[in-house]
C-alpha positions as CSV (number, residue, x, y, z in Angstrom):
1,M,-65.8,-0.9,-11.5
2,K,-63.2,-2.1,-14.3
3,A,-59.5,-1.6,-13.5
4,I,-56.2,-2.2,-14.9
5,V,-55.1,-5.1,-12.5
6,Y,-51.2,-6.7,-12.5
7,N,-51.4,-10.4,-13.0
8,G,-47.6,-11.1,-13.2
9,P,-44.7,-9.8,-15.3
10,R,-45.5,-8.0,-18.5
11,D,-49.2,-9.1,-18.0
12,V,-52.1,-6.9,-17.0
13,S,-55.6,-6.9,-17.7
14,V,-58.6,-5.0,-17.5
15,K,-61.1,-6.8,-14.7
16,D,-63.9,-5.9,-12.8
17,V,-62.9,-5.3,-9.2
18,P,-64.9,-3.8,-6.4
19,D,-65.8,-0.2,-6.4
20,A,-63.7,2.3,-4.6
21,K,-65.4,3.1,-1.4
22,I,-65.1,5.5,1.3
23,V,-63.0,4.0,4.4
24,K,-62.4,7.0,6.5
25,P,-64.3,10.3,7.2
26,T,-61.6,12.0,5.5
27,D,-61.6,10.2,2.4
28,A,-63.4,11.1,-1.1
29,I,-64.3,9.1,-4.1
30,V,-63.2,10.5,-7.6
31,R,-64.4,9.4,-10.7
32,V,-61.4,9.2,-12.9
33,T,-61.6,10.8,-16.0
34,S,-57.7,10.8,-16.9
35,T,-55.0,8.4,-15.9
36,N,-51.6,7.9,-17.4
37,I,-49.3,5.4,-17.7
38,C,-45.9,6.4,-16.2
39,G,-42.5,5.2,-16.9
40,S,-42.0,4.1,-13.1
41,D,-45.1,1.6,-13.8
42,L,-43.1,-0.2,-16.3
43,H,-40.6,-1.1,-13.4
44,M,-43.6,-2.7,-11.8
45,Y,-45.0,-4.2,-15.1
46,E,-41.8,-6.0,-16.2
47,G,-41.7,-7.7,-12.6
48,R,-38.6,-5.9,-11.3
49,T,-40.2,-4.7,-8.0
50,T,-42.4,-6.6,-5.1
51,F,-45.7,-5.2,-6.6
52,E,-48.5,-7.6,-5.7
53,T,-50.3,-9.7,-8.3
54,G,-54.1,-8.4,-8.4
55,R,-53.3,-4.9,-7.5
56,V,-54.4,-1.8,-9.4
57,F,-52.0,0.4,-11.2
58,G,-52.1,4.0,-11.8
59,H,-50.6,7.1,-9.8
60,E,-51.1,9.7,-12.3
61,N,-54.9,10.5,-11.9
62,L,-57.5,13.4,-12.3
63,G,-61.4,13.3,-12.3
64,E,-64.6,14.7,-10.7
65,V,-65.1,14.2,-7.1
66,V,-68.5,11.8,-6.8
67,E,-68.4,11.6,-2.7
68,V,-67.0,12.8,0.0
69,G,-66.6,11.6,3.8
70,A,-68.3,13.3,6.9
71,G,-64.9,14.5,7.6
72,V,-64.4,16.6,4.6
73,D,-64.7,20.0,4.6
74,R,-63.0,21.9,1.5
75,V,-63.5,19.6,-1.4
76,K,-67.0,19.3,-2.6
77,V,-68.9,16.9,-4.8
78,G,-68.5,18.0,-8.6
79,D,-64.9,19.5,-8.1
80,M,-62.5,18.6,-10.7
81,V,-59.5,17.6,-8.8
82,C,-55.8,16.4,-9.8
83,L,-54.2,14.0,-7.2
84,P,-50.4,14.3,-6.4
85,F,-49.2,10.8,-6.6
86,N,-47.4,11.1,-3.4
87,I,-50.0,10.6,-0.7
88,G,-49.7,12.7,2.3
89,C,-51.3,13.1,5.7
90,G,-51.1,17.1,6.0
91,F,-50.0,16.7,9.7
92,C,-46.8,14.7,10.2
93,E,-43.8,16.4,10.7
94,N,-42.6,15.9,7.0
95,C,-46.0,16.9,5.6
96,E,-45.9,20.2,7.6
97,K,-42.2,20.9,6.2
98,G,-43.8,20.5,2.5
99,L,-42.0,17.1,2.2
100,T,-45.2,15.3,1.4
101,G,-43.4,12.6,-0.6
102,Y,-42.0,11.4,2.7
103,C,-45.2,11.2,4.7
104,L,-44.7,9.3,8.1
105,T,-48.8,8.5,8.3
106,A,-50.0,7.1,5.1
107,N,-47.8,4.3,5.0
108,P,-47.3,3.3,8.6
109,G,-43.4,1.9,9.3
110,S,-42.3,3.8,6.3
111,A,-41.6,7.3,4.9
112,G,-44.0,7.8,1.7
113,A,-47.2,6.6,0.2
114,A,-48.5,6.6,-3.1
115,Y,-51.5,5.2,-5.2
116,G,-50.9,1.7,-7.1
117,F,-46.9,1.6,-6.4
118,A,-44.6,-0.9,-5.0
119,E,-43.6,-0.8,-1.1
120,M,-45.8,2.6,-1.0
121,G,-48.6,1.3,0.7
122,T,-51.8,-0.7,0.1
123,Y,-53.6,2.1,-1.9
124,D,-55.2,0.9,-5.1
125,G,-54.2,2.8,-8.3
126,G,-56.3,5.2,-10.4
127,Q,-56.1,3.3,-13.9
128,A,-59.7,2.5,-12.9
129,E,-62.8,3.9,-13.0
130,L,-63.0,5.2,-9.4
131,L,-60.3,6.0,-7.1
132,R,-60.5,6.5,-3.2
133,V,-58.5,9.5,-2.0
134,P,-57.2,9.3,1.2
135,F,-56.8,12.9,3.4
136,A,-58.9,14.2,0.7
137,D,-58.8,18.0,1.9
138,F,-55.0,17.8,1.9
139,N,-54.4,16.1,-1.4
140,C,-57.0,17.0,-4.0
141,L,-55.9,19.9,-5.9
142,V,-59.1,21.8,-7.1
143,L,-58.5,22.9,-10.4
144,P,-59.7,26.0,-12.0
145,E,-62.8,26.5,-14.3
146,D,-60.9,25.6,-17.4
147,A,-60.3,22.0,-15.7
148,K,-62.1,20.0,-18.5
149,E,-60.8,22.3,-21.6
150,R,-57.1,21.9,-20.3
151,E,-57.5,18.5,-18.6
152,D,-54.6,16.8,-20.7
153,D,-52.4,19.7,-19.3
154,Y,-53.6,19.2,-15.8
155,V,-53.1,15.7,-15.3
156,M,-49.7,16.1,-15.7
157,L,-49.5,17.8,-12.5
158,S,-50.0,14.5,-10.6
159,D,-46.4,13.3,-11.2
160,I,-44.4,13.9,-14.0
161,F,-44.6,18.0,-14.7
162,P,-43.9,18.5,-10.9
163,T,-41.2,15.8,-10.9
164,G,-39.5,17.3,-13.9
165,W,-39.5,21.0,-12.1
166,H,-38.3,19.5,-8.9
167,A,-35.4,17.6,-10.9
168,T,-34.4,21.3,-12.0
169,R,-34.9,22.5,-8.3
170,L,-32.6,19.6,-7.0
171,A,-29.8,20.6,-9.2
172,G,-30.4,24.3,-8.3
173,L,-31.1,25.6,-11.6
174,Q,-30.8,29.3,-11.8
175,P,-31.8,31.8,-14.8
176,G,-29.2,32.0,-17.6
177,E,-27.4,28.9,-16.6
178,S,-26.9,25.7,-18.6
179,I,-28.3,22.4,-17.8
180,A,-27.8,18.6,-19.2
181,I,-30.7,16.5,-18.8
182,Y,-30.1,12.5,-19.4
183,G,-33.5,11.0,-20.4
184,A,-36.0,12.1,-23.0
185,G,-38.9,10.0,-21.4
186,P,-41.9,11.9,-20.0
187,V,-40.0,13.2,-17.0
188,G,-36.8,14.3,-18.8
189,L,-39.0,16.2,-21.4
190,M,-40.9,17.9,-18.6
191,A,-37.4,18.7,-17.1
192,A,-36.4,20.3,-20.2
193,H,-39.9,22.4,-20.4
194,S,-39.2,23.3,-16.8
195,A,-35.9,24.5,-17.5
196,L,-37.1,26.5,-20.4
197,I,-39.8,28.1,-18.3
198,Q,-36.9,29.3,-15.6
199,G,-34.9,30.8,-17.9
200,A,-31.8,28.2,-18.7
201,S,-29.6,29.6,-21.2
202,Q,-29.0,26.0,-22.7
203,V,-30.7,22.9,-22.1
204,F,-29.4,19.8,-23.4
205,V,-31.4,16.5,-23.6
206,I,-29.6,13.1,-24.1
207,D,-31.3,10.1,-25.1
208,D,-31.3,7.4,-27.8
209,Q,-34.8,7.7,-29.0
210,P,-35.2,9.9,-31.6
211,D,-38.9,10.4,-31.5
212,R,-38.0,11.6,-28.1
213,L,-35.2,13.8,-29.1
214,Q,-37.6,15.4,-31.7
215,L,-39.9,16.5,-29.1
216,A,-37.0,17.8,-27.0
217,A,-35.7,19.7,-30.1
218,K,-39.5,20.9,-30.8
219,M,-39.1,22.5,-27.5
220,G,-36.3,24.5,-27.6
221,A,-33.7,22.0,-26.2
222,I,-30.6,20.9,-28.0
223,P,-31.1,17.0,-28.6
224,I,-28.1,14.7,-28.0
225,N,-28.2,11.1,-29.4
226,S,-26.5,9.1,-27.0
227,V,-26.0,6.2,-29.6
228,E,-24.7,8.3,-32.3
229,Q,-22.7,10.8,-30.4
230,K,-20.7,10.6,-27.0
231,A,-22.5,12.7,-24.9
232,V,-20.1,14.0,-22.4
233,D,-18.0,15.3,-25.5
234,E,-20.7,17.0,-27.1
235,I,-21.8,18.7,-24.2
236,L,-18.3,19.8,-23.3
237,N,-17.8,21.1,-26.9
238,Y,-21.0,23.2,-26.5
239,T,-19.7,24.7,-23.3
240,D,-15.9,25.2,-24.3
241,G,-14.9,22.4,-22.3
242,K,-16.5,23.3,-19.0
243,G,-19.5,21.3,-18.7
244,T,-23.0,22.5,-18.0
245,D,-23.8,24.4,-14.6
246,R,-26.6,21.8,-13.9
247,G,-27.3,18.3,-14.8
248,C,-30.3,16.0,-14.1
249,E,-30.9,12.3,-14.2
250,C,-34.3,11.6,-15.7
251,V,-33.8,7.7,-16.3
252,G,-33.1,5.6,-13.3
253,Y,-31.8,2.3,-12.7
254,Q,-32.3,0.6,-15.6
255,C,-30.5,2.9,-18.3
256,C,-28.6,1.2,-20.9
257,D,-25.4,1.7,-22.8
258,K,-25.2,1.9,-26.6
259,H,-25.5,-1.9,-26.9
260,G,-29.0,-2.0,-24.8
261,H,-27.3,-3.4,-21.8
262,E,-28.0,-2.3,-18.5
263,V,-25.6,-0.2,-16.6
264,N,-27.1,1.4,-13.7
265,H,-24.0,3.9,-13.0
266,L,-23.9,5.1,-16.7
267,T,-25.8,8.2,-16.5
268,M,-24.6,9.3,-13.0
269,N,-21.1,9.2,-14.0
270,N,-21.7,10.8,-17.3
271,L,-23.3,13.4,-15.1
272,V,-20.3,14.2,-13.2
273,A,-18.3,14.2,-16.2
274,S,-20.2,16.6,-18.0
275,T,-21.3,18.9,-15.2
276,K,-18.7,21.6,-14.4
277,A,-16.9,21.9,-11.0
278,T,-18.7,23.1,-8.2
279,G,-22.0,22.3,-10.5
280,G,-25.3,20.6,-9.2
281,I,-27.0,17.5,-10.0
282,G,-30.5,16.4,-9.6
283,V,-31.7,12.9,-9.4
284,V,-35.2,11.9,-10.0
285,G,-34.8,9.0,-11.9
286,L,-36.0,5.9,-10.1
287,F,-33.1,4.0,-8.0
288,V,-34.1,1.0,-5.5
289,P,-32.9,-0.5,-2.6
290,Q,-32.7,-3.9,-4.1
291,D,-32.7,-4.8,-7.6
292,P,-33.1,-8.8,-7.7
293,G,-33.6,-8.8,-11.7
294,A,-30.2,-6.9,-12.2
295,K,-27.2,-8.5,-14.0
296,N,-24.5,-8.0,-11.9
297,E,-24.2,-8.2,-7.8
298,L,-23.7,-4.6,-7.2
299,A,-26.8,-3.6,-9.1
300,K,-28.9,-6.6,-7.4
301,E,-27.9,-4.8,-4.0
302,G,-28.8,-1.4,-5.3
303,K,-25.4,-0.2,-5.5
304,M,-23.7,1.0,-8.6
305,A,-19.9,1.6,-9.5
306,F,-20.0,5.4,-9.2
307,D,-17.1,7.5,-9.8
308,F,-16.7,9.3,-6.6
309,G,-13.2,10.5,-6.7
310,A,-14.3,12.7,-9.7
311,F,-17.4,14.0,-8.1
312,W,-15.4,14.8,-4.7
313,F,-12.3,16.5,-7.0
314,K,-15.0,18.6,-8.8
315,G,-16.6,20.0,-5.9
316,Q,-20.1,19.0,-6.9
317,H,-23.5,18.3,-5.2
318,I,-26.1,15.8,-5.8
319,R,-29.5,16.1,-4.5
320,T,-32.0,13.2,-4.8
321,G,-35.6,12.0,-4.2
322,Q,-39.0,11.7,-5.6
323,A,-40.7,15.0,-6.0
324,N,-43.1,16.5,-3.1
325,V,-45.9,17.2,-5.7
326,K,-47.7,19.5,-3.5
327,A,-44.7,21.8,-3.2
328,Y,-45.1,22.6,-6.7
329,N,-48.5,21.8,-8.1
330,R,-50.5,24.8,-7.3
331,Q,-48.0,26.8,-8.8
332,L,-47.5,24.9,-11.8
333,A,-51.5,24.9,-12.3
334,A,-51.2,28.5,-12.6
335,L,-48.7,28.2,-15.3
336,I,-50.9,26.1,-17.1
337,H,-54.0,28.3,-16.7
338,H,-52.4,31.4,-18.0
339,D,-50.6,29.7,-21.0
340,R,-47.1,29.6,-19.4
341,A,-47.0,26.1,-19.4
342,K,-48.2,23.1,-21.7
343,P,-47.1,19.8,-20.6
344,S,-49.6,18.1,-22.7
345,Q,-47.5,18.8,-25.7
346,I,-45.7,15.4,-25.1
347,I,-49.1,13.3,-25.2
348,S,-48.7,10.8,-28.0
349,H,-51.8,8.6,-27.5
350,R,-55.2,9.0,-26.1
351,L,-56.9,5.8,-25.2
352,K,-59.7,4.3,-23.6
353,L,-59.1,2.1,-20.1
354,E,-59.6,-1.3,-22.1
355,D,-56.7,-0.4,-24.6
356,G,-54.3,-0.1,-21.4
357,P,-52.8,-3.8,-21.9
358,S,-51.8,-3.1,-25.5
359,A,-50.7,0.3,-24.4
360,Y,-48.3,-1.0,-22.0
361,K,-46.6,-3.5,-24.3
362,H,-46.0,-0.6,-26.8
363,F,-44.6,1.9,-24.3
364,D,-42.5,-0.6,-22.6
365,A,-41.3,-1.7,-25.9
366,R,-40.3,2.1,-26.5
367,D,-42.2,1.6,-30.0
368,K,-41.7,4.5,-32.0
369,G,-44.2,7.5,-31.5
370,W,-45.2,6.1,-27.9
371,T,-44.0,8.7,-25.8
372,K,-46.9,9.6,-23.3
373,V,-50.0,7.4,-22.8
374,V,-53.3,9.2,-21.3
375,M,-56.0,6.8,-20.6
376,K,-59.8,8.2,-20.6
377,P,-61.6,5.6,-18.1
378,A,-64.9,7.8,-18.4
379,A,-65.0,7.7,-22.3
């Protein structure tokens, strides 16, 4: 089968690799029909992680089941399924609590597993023609009869729509409240979409990319260009000096100042400043325990110059971590099915798998108009 393989920093290519196969009776094989490039793929693409050369990228996957193991009961050949990026067993302590992003079985010795991701097991990714799905009965979300018609919406259930939703839930958003979302990448835009669906009164989206801010405005959010304006001051002006009820960090450790220099504490400290006293902050942007490629010593150790004094004095709370996709994906699928959500509105490019290496270059460079890339291996 063909797959996008990591060769080294900023070097991926489409290669022939062995076909995905049933390894355990609880596995299924999915013919991938849609697979996305995610912003977190770029950390690995840029060589900022321990992702091994020769491995296959891709954790946002959807497709048709073509084979099931002898131990698979619920999922059938022919089903159209979307796969949560985090792989859960369904029976460990964390999975039983709904914390499938922190499965204790799928990646022995660690909490959490994923397809094609650094430090999250040896599972191949789905930017390929075929994908092995472990614990298939648990991990496969079988899609409704409109799966092919709405495929570009449903594939967002693999990661960014649940992750954006998770950001608002970590922040504690309630109907009628205001919220500031730092980052207008795919996850930030999905957080804005989620907040609007949930009845937020004001949704501010902060970024330095005009094309992404235009998408946020089209959704109904208030865009704030962090290069042209001081984001915190703008938010305080909009909220009579109080700040927003809630805030979301959807950028991660590679956030940059207006000069393009990485400053890993920037969005976190801005959130403390722009969120009102006793407000809630949700952090889904990726932060890592070590970042050897960082420019300063604190960041290299996965630490930051966080303004804890202001945070403590304002009595705020922060919740963090990757989305437990299965906690949300079934309900979010229903929103799509009944025309209450349309996550595909952020897609800028629909490409063939062989266009993947070029797409990575454009997406990594934040080239104008490259907001979300979906690849179609079966095209």
